[in-house]
C-alpha positions in Angstrom: 0.0 0.0 -0.1 2.8 2.3 0.7 4.1 2.2 -2.8 0.7 3.1 -4.1 0.2 6.0 -1.7 3.4 7.8 -2.6 2.6 8.1 -6.3 -0.9 9.3 -5.3 0.5 11.9 -2.9 2.9 13.1 -5.7 -0.1 13.3 -8.0 -1.9 15.3 -5.5 1.0 17.7 -5.0 1.4 18.2 -8.8 -2.3 18.8 -9.1 -2.2 21.4 -6.4 0.3 23.5 -8.4 -1.2 22.9 -11.8 -4.8 24.1 -11.4 -6.7 26.9 -9.7 -7.5 26.1 -6.1 -11.2 25.1 -6.4 -10.8 23.2 -9.6 -7.8 21.3 -8.5 -9.4 20.4 -5.2 -12.6 19.1 -7.1 -10.4 17.3 -9.7 -8.2 15.7 -7.2 -11.2 14.5 -5.0 -12.7 13.0 -8.2 -9.5 11.2 -9.1 -8.8 10.0 -5.7 -12.4 8.9 -5.2 -12.4 7.0 -8.6 -9.4 5.1 -7.5 -10.7 4.4 -4.0 -7.7 6.3 -2.5 -9.5 9.0 -0.4 -10.2 6.5 2.5 -6.7 5.0 2.2 -5.0 8.6 2.4 -7.2 9.4 5.4 -6.3 6.1 7.0 -2.6 6.6 6.2 -2.8 10.2 7.6 -4.5 9.0 10.8 -2.0 6.1 11.2 0.9 8.5 11.0 -0.8 10.9 13.5 -1.5 8.1 15.9 1.9 6.7 15.8 3.5 10.0 16.4 1.2 10.7 19.3 2.0 7.2 20.7 5.6 7.8 20.4 5.6 11.1 22.3 3.3 9.7 25.0 5.5 6.6 25.3 8.7 8.7 25.5 7.1 10.8 28.3 6.4 7.5 30.2 10.2 7.1 30.6 10.9 10.4 32.4 13.3 9.8 35.3 15.0 6.8 33.7 18.7 7.3 34.5 21.3 8.0 31.9 23.8 5.1 31.2 26.4 5.3 28.4 25.6 2.7 25.9 22.3 2.0 27.6 19.3 0.7 25.6 16.6 -0.2 28.2 14.6 1.3 31.0 16.0 -1.4 33.2 19.6 -0.5 32.7 19.2 3.1 31.6 19.6 5.0 28.3 22.0 7.1 26.6 20.6 9.6 24.1 20.6 7.5 21.0 19.6 4.3 22.8 16.6 6.2 24.2 15.6 7.4 20.7 16.2 4.0 19.2 14.2 2.2 21.9 11.2 4.5 21.7 11.0 4.1 17.9 11.4 0.4 18.1 8.8 -0.2 20.9 6.3 2.4 19.6 6.5 2.5 15.8 8.3 -0.9 15.2 11.2 0.8 13.4 14.8 -0.1 14.2 17.0 2.9 13.9 20.8 2.9 13.8 22.5 2.8 17.2 24.6 6.0 17.2 23.3 9.6 17.0 25.3 10.6 13.9 24.1 7.3 12.2 20.5 8.2 13.1 21.0 11.6 11.5 22.4 10.1 8.3 19.4 7.6 8.1 16.7 10.2 8.4 15.4 13.2 6.3 16.3 16.8 7.1 13.4 18.9 8.3 13.4 22.7 8.5 13.1 23.9 12.1 9.7 25.7 11.3 8.4 22.5 9.9 9.2 20.3 12.9 6.5 18.0 14.3 6.3 16.0 17.4 8.3 12.7 16.9 10.9 14.4 14.7 14.5 13.8 15.9 16.4 16.9 17.0 20.3 16.9 16.9 22.8 18.8 18.7 26.6 19.3 18.9 27.5 18.6 22.5 30.9 16.9 22.1 32.6 19.3 19.5 31.2 17.4 16.5 28.0 17.5 14.7 25.1 15.2 15.6 26.7 14.0 18.8 23.4 14.2 20.8 19.8 13.4 19.8 16.3 13.8 21.3 12.7 13.6 20.3 10.8 16.7 19.6 7.6 16.8 21.5 6.2 20.2 20.3 6.1 23.8 21.5 9.9 24.0 21.3 10.5 21.2 23.7 12.3 17.9 23.4 12.7 14.8 25.4 16.1 13.1 25.8 18.6 11.2 28.0 21.1 14.0 28.6 24.3 13.1 30.5 25.8 10.9 33.2 24.1 11.5 36.5 20.9 12.8 34.8 17.7 11.2 34.0 15.4 11.3 30.9 13.8 14.7 30.8 12.1 17.3 28.7 13.9 20.5 27.9 13.3 23.7 26.1 15.2 24.0 22.8 15.1 27.8 23.0 17.3 27.9 26.0 20.8 29.3 25.2 22.7 26.1 25.7 20.5 24.1 23.3 20.0 26.8 20.9 23.7 27.5 20.3 24.3 23.7 19.8 21.3 22.7 17.5 22.5 20.9 14.4 19.0 20.4 12.9 15.8 18.2 12.9 15.3 15.0 10.9 12.2 13.1 10.2 12.0 9.2 10.4 10.5 7.9 7.2 8.2 5.0 7.7 9.8 3.0 4.8 13.5 2.9 5.5 14.1 -0.3 3.6 13.6 -4.0 4.3 15.6 -4.2 7.4 14.0 -1.3 9.1 11.1 -3.2 10.6 11.5 -4.8 14.0 11.6 -8.6 14.1 12.9 -9.0 10.4 
């Protein structure tokens, strides 16, 4: 289904630029209706929204879990990338790479103004790009596992420390390839 929705989405985007607003809306609804895609697109949109909400709610449930370098579980503690990886695996069913810079390389850049809850936010905290990662929760805040002696917490990205070190946001695409699904 994913492979069919993408061309339909591209067709929708193309039509949005090619016709006057009312005509393109009517034409697109007619085309999508004829193909039976309106329901599928609504379902995909709702699924993405539900999963993003679940991801953020799930991550919030881990507030207070201690930082542990190399940590991957709530029982042992998390480091920043282990926390992000665990949240995506448990909630969305996607297996992200282990290290923050690998997670950045495996995801799609997003403009700061276009960030949505569930996007990954990256920071330079060790004198190298993408050395720290968290999950954007909305309203300029993110959740992460910050450093030794600390716990998973929510912080404001507009604070001077995080603002100076911000490297960018990335979006995890649902279809990352055949090995991206958990259990494969």
